[in-house]
N, C-alpha and C positions, 0 to 999 in steps of 0.2 A: 636639621642638623646633620642628616646623613651625608650631605654633600661635603660638609667640613670633614667628616670622618674619612670619606673617600680621598679628600685632598691630603689629609695627614698620612694615609697609607701610601699614596703616590709620592708624597714627599720623602718618606722613608726609603721607598724603592729608588727614587731619583738620587738621593744622597748616597745610597749604597753604590749605585752606578757611578757616581762622581768619584767615590773613593777608589774604585777599581781603575778609573781613568787617570787619577792623579793624586791619590792619597788624601791625607787630611787637609792639605793645602787646597785641593780642589773642592772639598766639602765646605771649607771656610769661605771660599770665593762664591760658591753656590748660595750659601746663607746670605752673604752680602747682596748678591743679585736678587734674591727673593725680597729682601728689604727694599732694595731700589725699585723693583717692579711694583710692589704694593704701595709704597709711598708716592710714586708717580701716578698710580692708576686708581687711587681710592675714589677720586672724583668721577672716574669712569664707571665705577660700581654704582654710584648714586644715579648717574644719568642713565645707565643701563636699566636700573630698577624702574625708573620713570617710564621707559618704553615697555619693559617686560611685564609690568603689572597689567597692561591692557591686552596681553597675549594669553592664549589658552595654556592650560597646564601641560598639554602635549608639547607645545613649542617651547615652553619654559624648560622642560626636560631635554628637548633637542638642543636648546641653547648650551646645556652642559655636555650632553653626550656627543654631539657633533661639533659643538663650538670649541671645546677644549683641544681636540686634535688639530683643528684649524689654527687656534691660537698658538699652540706649542710648536707644531711642525711647520705650519704655514708661515706665520708671521715671525716667529723667532728663529727659524732655520732656513726655510726655502726662500722667503722674501729677500733677505740680505743677499743670498746667492744669486737670485734673479736680478737684483739691482746691479751687482758687480758684473754679471754676465752681459747685461745690456750695455753698461758703461764701458766695459773693456772689450766689447765685441767678441765675446768668447761663448762657446757652448756651455750649457748647464753642467754637463759632466766634467768639462775642462775646468770650470769655475769651482766645482766641488772638490776636484783634485787639488786645485790651488789652495782652497781653504784648509784641506787636510794636511797638505805637505809643505805649504809655504804661507802660514798664517799672517806673517808680517806683510807680505805683498798683497794678500787678500784684504787685510785691514786697511792698507794704504788705498786700495782701489775703492773700497766702501767709503772711507773717510773723505776721499776727494770728491765724492758725489753726495755728501751729506746735505749740502745746501739745497739741492733739488728736493730731497726727501723732507727736509724741514719746512720748506715753503709749501709743499703739497699738504703736509699734515697741518700746518698752521692755517692754510686756506680753508680746509674742511672744518677744522675746529672753530674757526671764526664764524663760519656759516651756522654751526650748531648754536653758538652763543647768541648771535644776532636774531636767529629765529625764535629762540626762547625769550630774549629781551623784549622784542617788539610784539610778542603774542599777547592776547587779552588774558589777564590773570586776575583772579579774585584776591590772592595773597600778594602783598608787596613787601619787600625786605628793605632795600636801601631807598627809602621813600623820596628823598630829595632828587634822586635820579628817576626812579620808576613812576613817580607821581608828577614829574615835571611837565608843565604845560606843553613845552616844545616836543618832548618825547611822546606825549599823548597825541599831538597833532601829527607827528611823523608816523606813528603807529597806524594811523588811518590809511596811509598810502600802501597799496598792495605790494609794491616792489621796493620798499625802503630797504629791506635786508639785502637784496641783490645790488641796489644802488651803492650802499655803503661798502659792500664787499668789492665791487668793481673799482670804486674810488680808492680803497686801500691797495688794491692790486696795481693801479696806475702809479700810486706813490712809490710802491716797492720797485716797480719797473724803472721809474725815473731815477731812483737811488742806486739801483744795481746795474742798469744799462745792459741787462742780460736777457736775451730772448728765451733761453732755456728755462730760466726761472719763471718767465711769463707763462710758458706752456705748462709748467708744473703747477703753478698757482691756479690758473684758470681751468685746468683739468680737474682740480679738486672742486672748484665751484660747479662745473658741469656735472660731475659725479653726484654731488649733493642734490642738485636740482633734478637730475635724472632719477634718483631714488625717490624724491618727493613726487615726481610725475607718475612713476609707476605705482606709488602708494595711492594716488588719487584714482588711477585707472582701476585698481583692484579694490577700491573702497567699498564697493557693493558686494564683495564676496569675502569669504573667510580667509582669503589669501593675505588680505591687508595685515592682519594680526599674526600671520604665519611667515610665509617666505620673505615678504618685503621687510617685515620687522626684523627677521633673522639677518638678512643681508645688511640692513642698516646698522645693526649692532656689530656685525663683523667689520664693516668699514670703520665704524667709530673706534673699535678696539685697535684696528690697524693704525689709525691716526695717533692714538695714545701710545702705541708701542714703539714708534719711530725713535723717540728720545731715549728710551731704555735700551733698545737694541744697539744704537750707536754708542751710547755711554758705557755699555757693558764691556766694550773692548778696552776701556781703561783699566779693567780688572783682570781680564783674561783674553788671550788670543785663540783659545780653543772653542770652536763653534759648538761642540757638544756640551761643554761646561756651560756656555752661555745659554744654550737652548734649555738645559735642565733647570738652571737657576731662574731664568725669566719665565720658563714654562710653569714651574711650580708657583711662582708669584701670580701668574695669570689664572691658575686654577683657584687660588684663594680669592682673587678678585671676583671671579665668576660665582663662586660659592657664596661670597658675601652679597652679591647681587640677588641671588635666589633668596637668601635669608631676609634681606630687606623687603622683598616682595611678599613673602609668606607671613612675615611679622608686621607688615604694614608700617614700616619704619617711616616712610615719607609722609604718611598721614599723621603720625605721632609727632614728628619733628618737621614742622611746616616750612621752615626756611632752609632745610638741608639741600633741596634741589637747586635753590637759588645760589647757595654757596658753591655748589658743585659747578654751576654754569659760569660763575665769576672766576672760579679756578680754571675752567676751560679757557676763558678769555686770557687769563694770565699765562697759561701754557702756550696759547697761540702767539701771543706777543713775544714771549721768550724764544719761541722757535724762529720768529722773524728776526729778533735781535741776534740770534746765533749765526745768521748769515754774515754778520759783520764782526761780531765779537764772541769770544768763548764765554759760555755761562755754565757754571758748575751745576751738576744734577742735584746737588744739595740745595741750591737756591730754588731750582724748579720744584723739587719735592716740598720744600718749606712753604713756598708760595701757595701751593695747592692745599696743603694741610692747614694753613692759616685761615683761608676762606672757609673750609669745611668746619674747622673748630669754632670760628666765630658764629657761623650759621647754627651749629649745634647748640652752643651756649645760649644764643638768642632764642632758639626754639624752646629750650628748657625754661628760660625766664618767661616766655610767653605763656607756656602751659601753667606756670605758677602765678600768672597774673601780675608779674612784677614789671612787665614791659611798659 
């Protein structure tokens, strides 16, 4: 619980900072951003817990101590500036100056490159779901899918996950006819495979459950954060307000992850990680749809919470032998 207490203390400090930046309006926007981040990333907490429970307590602490600054300052502040810097062919300092003094132009530059961000995040999350879906599992949730004879046959193929991801990428490229999108999508696939390759290399050492697990969790957090970072500009143009609001939300999500690990929540609610991965699939699909149509963050957050809630209820019923 100490991580939640720390999150509450940092929340108070963050909201005080927001008040001095923009008064009660800024505080209100920060609260909305916190809700946005938590609602979009609850499934992230469940998946993180699945990875983190196999890591040592040292790396679990590092996930909080080092991971929160990366999540707050890296993904919610520096990453959007980096994206705009690359897209607009400007230096980082010049882009930061643009964000501080001309937020409308900065937002326009970020928004005009959102499709590449979405397709990268969608590609990575799709690989996360496919890897879970086709792995051998004792517990099945949606049985007509997971116990399907065709699925079982496909699961025996070593490269089925990569094949489906490549097929999905080809379809997206045919629909968009955009080489930049292709580079973004397959970069995400290569990154996922690269992390898996290094995980195998270090599998005989303690590094597997340390550095590689930490890196994987950070990339996963990045993929989940894209939607919130871009959607946050609908509420505020101030990058510091956005960083505070989304950063506080990220802290609560990470504290929730640690809580799940320490209390063995995934062992108690056996379908929860299934629901989280189906929520990841929904998020990946929504990110791809956003390339063509606008989709409200309300729909995104609701889809994620729907899968999590159904999995939670089904887990409780299973424990009571009503299943």
